[in-house]
N, C-alpha and C positions, 0 to 999 in steps of 0.2 A: 525549297527548304523544308516543305511539309513532310516529304518522304524521308528526309534525313532525320527530322524530329521524331517521326514514327519509329524508325529503326533505333534511334537513341533511347527512346522511351522503353522499347521492347528490351533492349540490352540492360538498361538501368534497373528494370524490374526483375531481371533474371535471378539475382540472389534471393529476393523475397519469394519468388515462385518456388525456388529450391527449398527454402526454409518452410514454406507452407506445405509443400509436399512431404517433407520430412516430419513435420508436426502432425499432419493427417495420418501418416502411417503409424506414428507413435501412439496416437490417441485411439486408433482402430485396432491396435494389437490386442489379441486375447489375453496376453500376459499382463496387460495394464489394467489394474483394478478400477481405474478412473474411466475406462473406455465405455462401460455400460451405464454410466450415470448420465443424467440429463445434461449436466454441465459439460461433460466430456464429449457427448454427441453434438452439442451445440457448437463447441469450439472446433471440432473436427469438420462440421458442416461449413463453418465460416472459412476454414482453410481450403476446403474443397472448392467453394464458390469463388474465392479469390484466385485460385490457380486456374480454374476453368475460364474465368473472365479476362485473364491477362495473358494467357499463352497464345501462341500462334498455331493455328490448325493446318496441318499439312494435307496433301492430297489424299482423300480417303481411298481405300481399297474397294474393289467391286464386291467381294465376298459372295459371289455367285458360283457355287461349286457343284450344285446339283439341282435338277428339276425332276418332275414326276410325269411320266407318260403312261397312260392306261394303268396306273397304280404301281408302276415299276420305277425305281430310282435310276436316273440317267446322269452320269457325271458330266460336269461342264468345265471347260478350260478356256479362259480368255487369252487370246493371242493377237499381237499386232501383225497385220498382214500387209500394211502399207504405211509409210511414214514420211513426213515432211517436217521441216523445222518447227512448224507451228501446229501440227496435228498428226495424230496417228489413227489408223482405222483398226478398231478392235473387232475380231470375230469371236463370238461365243460358240466354240466348237462343242458339239454334243457327242458323247461316246457312241460310235456307230454300232458296236456290238450290243450295247445296252438298248439302243433304239430298236435294233432287229429283234431282240428278245421281247421287248415291250409290245411290238406290233405284230410280230410273226411274219413280217414281209419287208422287203426293201421298198422304201417309200420316200420320194422327194417332197420337200416342203417349200412353201413360198418363202422367198428371201425378203427380209425387211432391213432396210438401211435407215437407221435413226440418226438424224442430224441434230446433235445436242446444241442447246443455246450457248453462244459465246457472249455471256452477259454478266460475268462475275463468278458464277459457281462452276465447279467441275462437272464433267459429264456424269459422274457417279450419282448426281442428284436424280438421275433417271433410272436408278437401280430397280425400282419396283416396276417401272415401265418395261424395261428389258426383261425382267423376271416373268411378266405376264405373257410375253410372246414365246418364251423358250420351249414350252411343250410342243408347239405346232409350227414353229418357224425357224429358219436359219437367220440369226440376228447379227447385225453389224452396227457398230456405233462409232460416230466421230468423237475422238477423245482430244479435245483442244489443249494446247500447251499453255503454261503460265508464261506470259511475255517477259517477266522479270528473270526467267531462267533460260531465255534464248539469247545467246551472245549477239551483239550488234553486227558481227561479221556475217550473220545469216540474213541480213537485209531486212527490208520492210515487210509488212503484212497489212493489206487494206481490204476493202470490200470487194474489189476486183479479184484479189488473190483468193478470197473466201469462195467466190463463185467458181474460180478455177479448181479449187480443192474439191468442191462438191462434184464437179464434172469428172475429175480424176477418180474420185471414190466410186462413182457410178460405173466407170469403165472397169474398175477392179471387181466390183460385185457382179457385173454382167447384165445383159438385157433382161427386160421384163421383171425387174425387182419391184419392190414397193418402198418408196421413199417417204419418210415422215419428217416434217419440219416442226419442231416444238418451240413455240414462242419466237424468239429473235430470228431463227433461220428462215422464216417464211419468205421474206422478200428475196434473199439471195438464192434460195432453192428454186423458187418460181422463175427467177431470172436464168438460172442454170438450165432448167428444163426447156425454157423458151428458146435459148440459144441452141441447145441440142436438137430441138424439134426443127428449127429453121435450117440447121445443117444436116438434117436427116441422119443423125447419129444412130448407129445400129444398137447402141447400148442404152437407149431410152428405157425408162422404167415403165411398168404396166400401169401403176397408179402413183398418185402423189396425195399425201394427206397433210393438211396444215392444222395445227392445234394451238389455239390462243395466240395467233400470229398477227403482227402489225402490218398486214398487207396494205391497208389504207388507214393510217392513224387518225384521219379526219373524222371517221365514224365513231360516235360515242366516246369522245376524248376523255381519258382518265388523267389522274394527277401527273404521272410521268409524261404523258403527251403534252399537257398544259405547260409543264416546266420547260420542256424542249422548245415550245413556241414562245414562251415569255422571255427567254434569254436568247441573246444573239449567238451566232456561231463563234464570234470572237470571244464572247464571255466564256464559253466552254473551253476554248483554246487557252485562255489566260488563267482559268480557275480550276480546271479539272485535269490538266496534263502536268506530269512531273517526271523528273529524271530518276531512273533506278540507281540507287547508291551501291557502293561497295559494301559487303562482299558478295552480293548476288551475281550470278553468272551473266545476267543481262545488264550489267553496270553500264551506265550512260545511255541506255535505251529510253526513249520518251514513251510514257505509258499513262493510261488512266488506271490508277491503283485500285486493286480489289477492295482495300479497306475503305475507300471512299464510296464505292458501290455498295458495300455492306452497310455503311452508315445510312445510305439512302433507303435501303430495304428496311432497316430497323426503324427509322424515323416514321415510315408510313404506318407502322403498327407498333409504336413505342410502348403503349400501355400493355398490350398483349405480351410483349417480350419481358417487360418488368414483372408482370404478374407470374409469368412462367418461371422466372428465376426465384421469385419469392416462394412459389410452390415447391420448386426444386430444393430450396433450403429447408423448408418444413418437412419434405419427404425424407431428406437425409437425416434429420433429427429423429423423425418417427421410425426410421428403418424401413420405409416402404420401397423395397428394392425394385419392384416392377416399374413403379412410376419414375424412379431415379434412372433406371436403364432406358426407358422410353425417351426421357429428356436428353440423356447423353447421346443416344443414337441420332436424334433429330438435330441437336446443336453441333455435334461433331461434323455433320454434313453441312448444315446451314452456315456455320462460321468459317468453313474452309472456302477461301476465295482466291481468285487468280487475277492478274493484271491483264489489261487489254492494250494492244499497241495503240499509240496515239493516232496513227493514220486510219486504222480501222474504226476506232471509236468516233473520231471527228467526222469521217465520211458517212458513217451510219447516222449520226445526229443530223447532218445536213441533208443527205439524200433521202433518208427514210422518214425522219420525224419533223423536218422543217420544210423541205421543198417537195415532198411527196412525189418523187420522180417516177416511181413505179406505177401508181394508179393514174398519174397524169400522162403515162406513156412517154416519158422523157428520160428514162434511165438508160445510160450508156455504159457499155462494157468494152473497154479497149477499142473505142472508135465505132462500135456497133450498137445500134439501137435495140434494146430488149423488147421483143414483140410477143407477149403472151398469147395473142391471137394465132401465132404459128403452131400452138399446141393443138393437135387434132386427135391423137390416138392414146393419150395418157389420161386415164380416168381420174377424177378429182373428188376428194372428200374433205370437208371442212368441219372442224369441231370447235365449239365455243362453250364457255361456262356462263351461266345466267348471271352470276355475281362476280365476274372477272373484273378486278380493279387494276389490272395491268394492260390488257388488251380488251377494250370494251366490245360489246355486241356490235357486229357489223364489220369490224376491222378485218376479221378472217374471212367472212362471207364475201368480201370484196373480190376474192380470187375468182368467184363465179362470173362476176361482171367483166373481169379482164380476159378470161379464157373463153372468148365468144364462140370459138369454133370446136369446142368439145361438145359432142352430142349431149342433149339433156339427159338421156338415159344413162350416161356415164358420169353423172354428177350427183353427189349426196351432200346435204348440209344438215348438221345435227347440233342442236343446242341442248346441253345437259342442265336440267333444272337443279338449283340448289347448291351449285359448286362455284368456287372462286377460281383464280388462275391455276393454282397448283392442283386443284381437284380435277382439272381437265386431263392431266396425265398421271395422277397418282391418287391413291386412296380407294375406299370401298366402292364409290360410285363409278370411278374409272374402271375398276376390275369387273364390276357386275353389269354395267350398262354401256360404257364407251368402248372398252377393248373388245367385247364380243361383236359389236357392230363393225369394228375395224377388221377383225378376223374374218367375218363373213364377206366383207367387201374384198379383201385380198384373195380369199379362197375362190370367190366367183371368177375373178380374172385369171387366177392360177389354173383353174379347171378349163377355162376357155383356151388358154395357151397350150395346155397338155392335149386338148382335143385337136387343136390345129396341128401340133407337132405329129400326133398320131396319124392324122389324115395325110400329111405330107409324106410321112414315112411309109404309109400303106395305101397308096392311091387305088390299088386293085380292090380294096374293101369298100370304097366309096361308090354308091350307086345313085344315079340321077333318077328323079321321079318321073 
């Protein structure tokens, strides 16, 4: 009934939102003499705040149309190159002619497959992460679907399906790519590469990077980890799962609603969000356009949420956060035991934030202990001082300190692969000592 109440509340407030929007436009009109008065700006700000806090935020656009290479602008086009009911793979294609002009030569770049988290927000939350790789990499991103928009005729989607999707996407991108799991994808990505390694899959990536991921949530447990342990599996099943109502396309699908997840996000930093909206109101009254725009850009993304299928959410709660099956080496995938020790040729990098309140210190590092047969020389662990969870993959310190390390890591293995290919193609040029 909660989901139905949510939809009813949204519909009931629709006339008031329309009225607030109309009032705001009227009070901001340059033809209105009341518009530039303190009272006019205050009422207009109140209308704006009401509308922004009661509307539903749709899936944001990527808005990545251009990057810069050697000082030259290079056009970007995002295109879906693979699609399943619950996900599509986006390739950010760079204009080849512009790249040739910028570099003066034809040059291949390392391929980066970013697996976005399926934990409430859309993949566009990683817009700045994608943007940072575009000048020097071919970038691919998993773009997860909102479960409430997937008709029930398309079947279920659980953690096993997630792992299969990751393997399929690696097959599409091709061998020797660089896969990045940000936050939630850590366990299923590690599972996928473990299974591929055991099967000697020719499309194995060259490297895998985990950023703020709950590989082993027993390490430095945070508030979300403790909540998962304090409540039983049945509690989550009875209190977090609801049926999608009409008129959504996924009507009758059982889901963990995005608005519940968003409520959890906000409650963790409630005071900060309240103060942010107070400041937003004051900036509207003062006419501080830059601050107003920054607030809108952040919250247009932050408040846009999607639903997760019930089976995926519940299986993740049980297997990852309650029974710790991956670090205990008990995780099964369609009857097969997941064996991280099977990974021998994929280099490993882990990145954590010193102040991460979602995935505590050590949770991501645990990947090193599980992947026992990766040579030490092929492992890197980095802890970024002074950043929280989102600072691991976004913000100034990510751009200036974390991403350059990732770029160097990928380029190192990319150059090794190119040298190997050159030697195989030109054996007559290889001399023994």
